[in-house]
C-alpha positions as CSV (number, residue, x, y, z in Angstrom):
1,M,-37.9,91.8,-69.1
2,F,-34.9,90.5,-66.8
3,K,-37.3,90.8,-63.9
4,N,-39.6,88.3,-65.6
5,P,-39.2,84.7,-64.2
6,V,-39.7,83.1,-67.6
7,W,-37.1,85.3,-69.3
8,R,-34.7,84.8,-66.4
9,K,-35.0,81.0,-66.8
10,I,-34.4,81.3,-70.6
11,L,-31.3,83.4,-70.1
12,I,-29.9,81.0,-67.5
13,G,-30.5,78.0,-69.8
14,F,-28.8,79.9,-72.7
15,A,-25.8,80.6,-70.6
16,W,-25.6,76.9,-69.5
17,V,-25.9,75.7,-73.2
18,T,-23.3,78.3,-74.3
19,G,-20.8,77.3,-71.6
20,I,-21.1,73.7,-72.2
21,G,-20.7,74.3,-75.9
22,G,-17.6,76.2,-75.3
23,I,-16.1,73.5,-73.1
24,V,-16.9,70.9,-75.8
25,A,-15.3,73.0,-78.5
26,L,-12.3,73.7,-76.2
27,M,-12.0,69.9,-75.6
28,S,-12.2,69.2,-79.3
29,F,-9.5,71.8,-80.1
30,I,-7.2,70.3,-77.3
31,E,-7.7,66.9,-78.7
32,H,-7.1,67.8,-82.3
33,K,-4.0,69.6,-81.3
34,Q,-2.8,66.9,-79.1
35,A,-3.2,64.4,-81.9
36,G,-0.1,65.9,-83.6
37,V,2.1,66.1,-80.5
38,V,4.6,63.6,-79.6
39,C,6.3,63.0,-76.2
40,T,9.5,64.9,-76.1
41,E,10.6,64.3,-72.5
42,V,9.6,62.6,-69.3
43,K,10.1,64.5,-66.1
44,I,10.2,62.4,-62.8
45,F,9.5,63.9,-59.4
46,I,10.2,61.9,-56.2
47,P,9.7,63.9,-53.0
48,G,11.3,63.2,-49.6
49,N,14.6,62.2,-48.5
50,Q,14.2,58.4,-48.4
51,Y,14.9,56.9,-51.9
52,F,13.8,53.3,-51.9
53,I,13.2,54.0,-55.6
54,D,15.1,56.3,-57.7
55,K,14.7,58.0,-61.1
56,E,16.6,55.4,-62.9
57,E,14.3,52.5,-61.6
58,V,11.2,54.6,-62.6
59,D,12.8,55.0,-66.0
60,N,13.2,51.2,-66.3
61,I,9.4,50.7,-65.2
62,L,8.3,53.1,-67.9
63,Q,10.9,52.1,-70.4
64,V,11.9,55.7,-70.9
65,K,15.4,54.9,-72.1
66,S,14.1,52.3,-74.6
67,N,12.1,55.1,-76.2
68,A,8.7,53.4,-75.4
69,L,7.3,56.9,-74.6
70,I,9.7,59.5,-76.1
71,G,8.8,60.1,-79.9
72,H,5.3,58.5,-79.5
73,K,2.2,60.6,-80.0
74,L,0.5,61.6,-76.7
75,E,-2.9,60.3,-77.8
76,D,-1.4,56.8,-78.1
77,I,0.1,56.8,-74.6
78,N,-2.1,55.3,-71.9
79,I,-1.2,57.3,-68.8
80,H,-3.6,55.2,-66.5
81,A,-1.6,52.1,-67.6
82,L,1.5,53.8,-66.7
83,E,0.2,54.5,-63.3
84,E,-0.8,51.1,-62.7
85,K,2.8,49.8,-63.6
86,L,4.3,52.1,-61.1
87,R,1.8,51.3,-58.3
88,A,2.8,47.6,-58.7
89,N,6.2,48.4,-57.4
90,P,6.2,47.6,-53.6
91,F,8.0,50.9,-52.6
92,I,5.4,53.1,-54.4
93,E,2.5,54.2,-52.5
94,S,0.9,56.4,-55.2
95,A,1.8,57.6,-58.6
96,E,0.3,60.3,-60.8
97,V,1.1,60.7,-64.5
98,Y,0.0,63.6,-66.7
99,M,1.0,65.1,-69.9
100,E,1.2,68.8,-71.2
101,M,0.6,70.2,-74.6
102,D,4.5,70.8,-75.1
103,G,4.9,66.9,-75.2
104,V,6.3,66.6,-71.7
105,I,5.1,63.8,-69.5
106,H,5.2,64.5,-65.8
107,V,5.5,61.5,-63.4
108,S,5.1,62.2,-59.5
109,I,5.9,59.4,-57.2
110,S,5.0,59.0,-53.5
111,Q,7.0,56.5,-51.7
112,R,6.0,54.3,-48.8
113,Q,7.4,55.4,-45.5
114,P,8.8,52.8,-43.1
115,I,8.6,53.1,-39.4
116,L,9.8,49.7,-38.2
117,R,12.3,47.1,-39.4
118,I,11.5,43.5,-38.3
119,V,13.8,40.5,-38.2
120,N,11.5,37.5,-37.2
121,K,12.5,34.3,-35.7
122,Y,12.9,32.7,-39.2
123,D,15.4,35.4,-40.0
124,Q,13.2,37.1,-42.5
125,D,13.9,40.8,-42.7
126,F,11.2,43.4,-43.8
127,Y,9.7,46.8,-43.1
128,I,6.4,47.8,-41.8
129,D,5.3,51.2,-43.3
130,Q,3.1,54.1,-41.8
131,H,-0.1,52.4,-42.6
132,G,0.9,48.9,-41.0
133,L,1.8,47.3,-44.3
134,K,4.8,45.0,-44.7
135,I,7.2,45.8,-47.5
136,P,10.6,44.4,-48.6
137,L,14.0,45.8,-48.0
138,S,15.5,48.0,-50.7
139,Q,18.9,47.5,-52.3
140,N,19.0,51.4,-52.9
141,F,18.4,52.6,-49.3
142,T,18.4,51.6,-45.7
143,A,15.9,53.4,-43.6
144,R,17.0,54.5,-40.1
145,V,14.0,53.2,-38.1
146,L,13.3,51.1,-35.0
147,V,14.4,47.5,-35.3
148,A,12.3,44.8,-33.7
149,T,13.8,41.3,-33.0
150,G,13.2,38.1,-30.9
151,Q,10.2,35.8,-30.9
152,I,8.4,37.3,-33.8
153,D,6.5,34.8,-35.9
154,E,4.9,37.2,-38.3
155,L,5.9,35.8,-41.8
156,F,6.7,37.8,-44.9
157,A,5.7,36.6,-48.4
158,N,7.9,39.2,-50.2
159,R,5.1,41.3,-51.2
160,V,3.0,44.2,-49.7
161,D,0.7,42.8,-47.2
162,S,-1.0,43.7,-43.8
163,V,0.3,42.4,-40.6
164,H,-1.7,39.4,-39.1
165,N,-0.9,38.4,-35.7
166,D,-1.1,40.3,-32.5
167,I,2.7,40.5,-32.0
168,A,3.1,42.4,-35.2
169,K,0.2,44.5,-34.5
170,N,1.6,45.4,-31.0
171,L,5.1,46.2,-32.7
172,F,3.5,48.5,-35.2
173,K,1.3,50.3,-32.7
174,T,4.3,50.8,-30.3
175,A,6.7,51.9,-33.4
176,D,4.0,54.4,-34.5
177,F,3.7,55.8,-30.9
178,I,7.5,56.2,-30.4
179,R,7.9,57.8,-33.8
180,K,5.4,60.5,-33.1
181,D,7.1,61.5,-29.8
182,S,10.4,63.3,-30.3
183,L,11.8,62.3,-26.9
184,W,11.1,58.6,-27.2
185,N,12.0,58.4,-30.8
186,A,15.5,59.7,-29.8
187,Q,15.7,57.4,-26.8
188,I,14.3,54.0,-27.9
189,V,16.4,52.2,-30.5
190,Q,15.1,48.6,-30.5
191,I,12.2,46.6,-29.5
192,Y,12.7,43.0,-28.3
193,V,10.1,40.3,-28.1
194,N,10.9,37.9,-25.3
195,N,9.9,34.2,-24.8
196,N,6.8,35.3,-23.2
197,H,5.8,37.3,-26.3
198,E,6.0,40.5,-24.3
199,L,7.8,43.6,-25.7
200,E,10.9,45.0,-24.2
201,L,12.4,48.4,-25.3
202,I,16.1,48.9,-25.5
203,P,17.0,52.6,-24.7
204,R,19.9,54.5,-26.2
205,V,21.0,55.7,-22.9
206,G,21.4,53.2,-19.9
207,N,22.1,49.5,-19.6
208,H,18.5,48.6,-18.5
209,R,15.6,47.0,-20.4
210,I,12.1,48.5,-20.3
211,L,9.5,45.8,-20.1
212,L,6.4,47.2,-21.9
213,G,4.3,44.1,-22.1
214,N,1.9,44.9,-25.0
215,A,0.7,48.1,-26.7
216,D,-2.1,48.8,-24.5
217,S,-2.4,52.2,-22.6
218,L,0.9,53.5,-24.3
219,S,0.2,57.0,-23.3
220,N,-0.1,56.1,-19.5
221,K,2.9,53.7,-19.6
222,F,5.3,56.2,-21.3
223,A,4.1,59.0,-19.0
224,N,4.9,56.7,-16.0
225,L,8.3,55.9,-17.5
226,L,9.1,59.6,-18.0
227,A,8.2,60.4,-14.3
228,F,10.4,57.6,-13.3
229,Y,13.3,58.9,-15.3
230,K,12.9,62.3,-13.9
231,Q,12.4,61.3,-10.2
232,A,13.9,58.0,-9.6
233,L,16.9,57.7,-11.8
234,P,18.7,60.9,-11.0
235,K,18.8,59.6,-7.4
236,V,20.3,56.2,-8.0
237,G,22.1,56.7,-11.6
238,Q,21.3,55.3,-15.1
239,D,22.6,52.0,-14.4
240,A,21.0,51.2,-11.0
241,Y,18.2,49.0,-12.7
242,T,18.4,46.1,-14.9
243,V,14.7,46.2,-15.8
244,I,12.2,48.9,-15.6
245,N,8.8,47.4,-15.7
246,I,5.9,49.6,-17.0
247,K,3.6,47.0,-18.5
248,Y,1.0,47.7,-15.7
249,A,-0.4,51.0,-16.6
250,N,-0.7,52.2,-13.0
251,Q,2.8,51.5,-11.7
252,V,6.5,51.3,-12.5
253,V,8.7,48.6,-10.9
254,G,12.5,49.0,-10.9
255,I,14.4,45.7,-10.8
256,K,17.9,45.6,-9.5
257,G,20.4,42.7,-9.1
258,E,20.4,39.6,-11.1
259,A,16.7,39.8,-11.7
260,L,17.1,39.8,-15.6
261,L,19.3,36.8,-15.5
262,K,16.9,34.8,-13.5
263,Q,13.7,36.2,-15.2
264,D,13.8,33.6,-18.0
265,S,13.9,30.7,-15.6
266,I,11.1,32.0,-13.4
267,N,8.9,32.5,-16.5
268,K,9.5,29.0,-17.7
269,R,8.6,27.6,-14.2
270,K,5.5,29.8,-14.2
271,A,4.5,28.5,-17.6
272,L,4.9,24.9,-16.3
273,L,2.9,25.6,-13.3
274,N,0.3,27.3,-15.4
275,K,-0.1,30.1,-12.8
276,S,-0.9,33.6,-13.2
277,T,-0.8,36.8,-11.1
278,D,-1.8,40.4,-11.2
279,K,1.6,41.6,-10.0
280,P,5.0,41.3,-11.6
281,D,7.4,38.6,-10.3
282,T,11.1,39.6,-9.9
283,A,14.1,37.6,-8.8
284,G,16.1,40.5,-7.5
285,V,15.4,43.5,-5.4
286,K,12.5,45.5,-6.7
287,E,11.4,49.0,-6.0
288,E,7.9,50.1,-6.8
289,F,7.0,53.7,-7.7
């Protein structure tokens, strides 16, 4: 009988109907039992070691202490609305709320992770997170991340927003590259945008600046810089150069003397004359590697 295709289809269909019926009955039982259960506790879980938002703030958002949840029937609590309220906070990337039959509501929070702090030329101060979104500073916590200053004209409207101009995009791309490399993450402490809207890196060790230019060919530029650090600097010392120019992907130029002091005036003259060149200009002694 079981080898008969007709009977086999009938048995399979019966199994499906029985299974679906069991699920429906179980859901009905759960809903019936849940109808009499009230919220007895709200447990909040915030993973990670950066606390832009703490449990007390989550309590305030959900109005836990005002008994907006505790003592109320689970069937009357809209967990989706609670999740939306949490996600409206600029420091919360995602939120999950679920309830158990013992009356406990569980809240799991995922915070945004800043990788760069920007102080723009209008003295606005904000973070950029790992997704390239602008977020405000927190009163609870200060993240130890790269700081970018200088001629940055990216505005902040005090809300979560994407970056808009090329400078901010270059800053984000550079900061993201640096944080993913343990060596450069330890060595680079600041990014400065100069009057030519070029990126300069400020290292932890040494009194020089690293002229990066833009965020193109970052792998090549930093590979060249590493080779320069290993081969050139040990011969002359950490403070031999005022500027290390790596903005051209196929070369590194070490600038000595008063080059940095005269660089701004040279750049202004270049802008006035509206000239361009494929090779970097330097005012002091330069060594190319």
